N, C-alpha and C positions, 0 to 999 in steps of 0.2 A: 652906621656902625654895625659891625657884624659880631655876633657872639659865637664863639667856637666851643664845641663840646668835645670832650675827650671821650672816646669809647672805651669801655672797660674791656680788656683782653679776654677772649673766649677761654674758658677753662679747657683743659685737656679732655676731661671726661665728656663734656658737652660736644666738643668737636669730634670725638670718637663716635658718639651716638648719632650725630648728623651723618657721619660718613657711613655708618652701618645702615641707617635709614635709606640713604641714597642708593647703597649697594642692593639692599633688599627690594627696593622699588623697582630698580632696573631688572633685577632677576624675575620679579613677578611680571613685569611687562613683557619681558622676553619669552617667558613661558607661555603667557596668554597668547602672544603673537604666534608662537610655534604651534600651540594647539589649534589656533584659528586657521593658520595657513595649511597645517597638516590636514585638518578636516576638509577645507575648501579644495585642496589639491586632490585628496582622496576622492572626493565627489566629482571633481572635474575629469578624473581618470576613468571613473565608472562609465559604462556604456551598455545600452540595451541593443536590440536587433537592428534598429535603424542606424545607429552609429557603427555597428560592426559591418553592416552592409555597405555603408559609405567608405569605410576603410578597406573593406574587401578581404579581410582575414579573420578566421575563427581561431582563437588562441585556447588550446586545451591543456589544462594543467593536470598532470598526472604524477603518481608515485608508484615505482616499480613494485608490483604486487601480484603474486600467483599468475594466472594466464590472462589477467586483465590488461596489465601493462608489463611487458618483459623487456628489459634492457640488454642489448648485446653489442659487441664491438666487432667491426669489420675494418681491419687495418687500423687507421688512426680515427675512424669515424664511429661515433656512438650512435646507435639506432634504437628504435623502439618498435614493438609489435604487441599484438594482443587483441582481445575481444573489443576492450573499450577504445583502443587506438583505431581499429577498423570502423567501429561504430561512429567515432567522431570524425574520421576522415570522410566516410560516406555521408554523414550529416552536413559537413561543410560543402561537400560537392553537391548535395541536394540544395543548398541555399545558394549556390553559385559563388562559393567563396574559396579562397586558398586556406590551407590548413597549416597551423603551427603548433608544435608541441613545446609546452614549458615544463621542464623538470621541477619537482618539488620533493619534499620529504613529509612524512606525517606531522612533523613539528612545525613545518612552514606553510603547508598547502592552504590552509584558511586564511592566512595573512595575504598570500599571493592573489587569492580570488576576491577578498572582500576589502582589503586595505587595512585590516586590523585582526591580528591573530587571536584565536581563542583556544583555551585548553580547559579540560575537565579536571578540576582540582577541588578536593573536599566536597564532592557532589554539587558543584556549581561551576558555571563558566566564567573563567577569568580572562579578561581581554588584555592584550598587549598595546603597544603605542602604535599610532597611525604609521603606515608603511605603504610603499608603491603597490598599486594594483597591477598585476602582470598577465592576468588571463581572464577568460569570460565564462569557463565552465570547468568543474573539477570532475574527473571520470577515471576511476581506478578501482572499481569494485568497492565502493563506499557504502558501508552498512548504515541504514537510517537508524539513528539513535536520538532519543529526546533531546540531548544536550546539543547535538549537531543541528537540530532543526531550530534552535535558537539563534545560530549563526547564519545558516543558509537556507534557501528554499529547495527542496528536492523535487525531482521530476517524478513521473509516474514510475514505479518500480520495474526493473527488467531482469532481476536475477534473484533466486531464493538464497537464504543463508541461515545459519544457526551456528552455535558454538558447542562443540563436543569436548570431552575429556579423552585425551589420547594417552596411551602408556606405552612404555617399552615392552616388547614381547615377553621378556622374562619376568615382568612384574606379576605378583600373585594376585593382582586385581583381575577380576572376571568380568567381562562384558555382560550387561544386564540383559534380561530377556524382556523385550518390549511388552508392556502391559495393554497397550491400545490407547493408553491416556497419557499424553505427553507430560502433563504436570506431575503425574505419579512417576513417570521414568526419571524426571529430573531430581525428584526427592530421592530416589533409590541410589542414583549417581552420587549426590551431595552427602548421603549418609556414609558412602565409602571413602570419603576424602579426609576424614578425621586423622591427623598426624601424617598425611601423605605430602611429600614435596610436590608442589605444583607450579609450573612455569607459567607466567602470566606477563602481560604487557600493558603499561599505562597508555592513555591517549589512543586507545584502539578499541575494537570490538571484543578484545581479550582482557579488558580492564576487570579486574575481580570485583571492584565497587558496583559494577552494573548488575551483578548477579548475587550480591550479598554472600560472597564466598568466605569472607572472614568468619562468619557464623558456623561455618562448617568445621572450624578448627584445623583447617588444613595449613600447612606451612607454605605460604605464598612466597615464591621466589621471582625476582625480576632479573632479567639478563645482566651479567656484569658489564657488558658492552651493548651499545645501541645496536638492535637487530631489526632486520625487516621481518615482517610476519612469516615469509617463507623460510626464515632461518630458525624458527622455533623448534622444529623437529630435529634438525642436525644438533642444535644445543642440547636437547633432551637426550639424544643418542650419545652424545659426548660426555654424559654424566652429570649435567647441570641440575637435572631433576628426574624423578621417577616418571612423572607425568607431565602433560602440558595442556593448556586450553589451546584449541585450534578451530578455526571457522571451517565452514563447509568446503569452500573452494580450495583452501590449502590442504584440507584433509584428503579430498579427492586426488589431488596431485601426490601427496606423500604416500597414500595407499598404493598408487601405481609405482612409485619410485622405491619404496621400501616395504613391499608387501610381507616380508618375513621378519620385519624388525619391529613393527608397531601394530597396535591393535586399538580398535575404538571401544571405549568403556561404555559410553552413552551420552546422552544430551545434557547440557548445562543451561542452555537458554530455550525460550520458546522460539518458534520460527521467526526468522527475521527477513528483512528484504533489503536489497541493494538498489541505489538509484544515483542519477547524476545530480550534482550540487550546482546551484546557481545563486548569484547574488540576489538579495531581496529586492533590489531596484532593477532587476532584469526580467520582468514578467513575460515580456513578449518573446524573448529568446527561449525561455522555459516552455511557453505555450508552443512555439514553433518545434522544439524538440519532442514534446508529448505527441504532436500530430505526426511527426516523422516516425516516432517509435510505433504508433498505431499502424502506420502505413507498412512498415517492414515486417511487423507481426502478421499482417493480412497477406502479404505477398509471399511469405515464407522465407524471405532472406534472413530475418532475424534468427529463426530456428536453425538454419544452416550455419550461421556464424557460432551459435552456442554449441552445436555439434563439433565444429572445427576445433574449438578450444577447450570444450569440457564434454567429451564424448560420453562419459559415465554418469553425468549429472541426472540424466533422464531416469536411471535405475532408482535413485533416491527420491527425486522430486518430480516424477512424471505428472502428478496431479497439477502441480504449479504451472507447467507449460500447456497442459490441456486447457486449463481454466483461462490462462492468458490468451490463448487463441480464440477460445469461445466467446470471450468478451469483445472481440473486435467486430 
């Protein structure tokens, strides 16, 4: 004899709770799987020197900037040239590899190299979601900054840099007279910025947070539209601001292009250095490049390339190039 029990109908609220629990559980599992697969895929896409040599191609990620990476069009074809283009092409040839250029922007370059983008926000690095790794080295006149060193490992430096304050020629600001002490010169320039309109750019070496420029009481202005670094002076000349922050490389080009329209007021930063950026899990590729850099410094081909793309830089930073040659 069997006894049958009637089950009590499930209330609507309980049914809804169970459904929500199932949905939430499924979402949590999907997110966990996405993160796991994303990290695993990113790691699987990363490669060091041995993997690059096995594939036979060196992938150079670059951002159009000054004479390091210049983009131009020939018919329907977009091409690139510049100091870093030639250095990387020659480095690939030195390794017996083919060369491939991967275009990027300042906003995407770290993600394309490391598989996870990073930006400097509120004085700390904020990371994005995992993404495909597309290249092996970033080279486009990248200034070595503390926050960038958290994301990538830099090569030995290969080019000097600094950030200057540039003004339109009609500005009543007068260039400082160098005192012989850089820190004192910087203080003189900052003291002149109170109430002045200063064009700057986030996520670059022209980020005002890097130099405590808000303390100067300057009116910091960011471009209304996304600009490349070499577009800062045209924006200033078009009336967006009286002055602009500008790094050494772009300043040299701007002074040659607009000698009667702009003037250098003085330094904003200490001396800086530029280097190539590598993933932190590509130490052998980085070592190979450092050895190659020593070689081309010793045989003179490095200096010839610098003179080709920045003929006037030796007038400002002769000591840097003399020292770099002496260290080989």
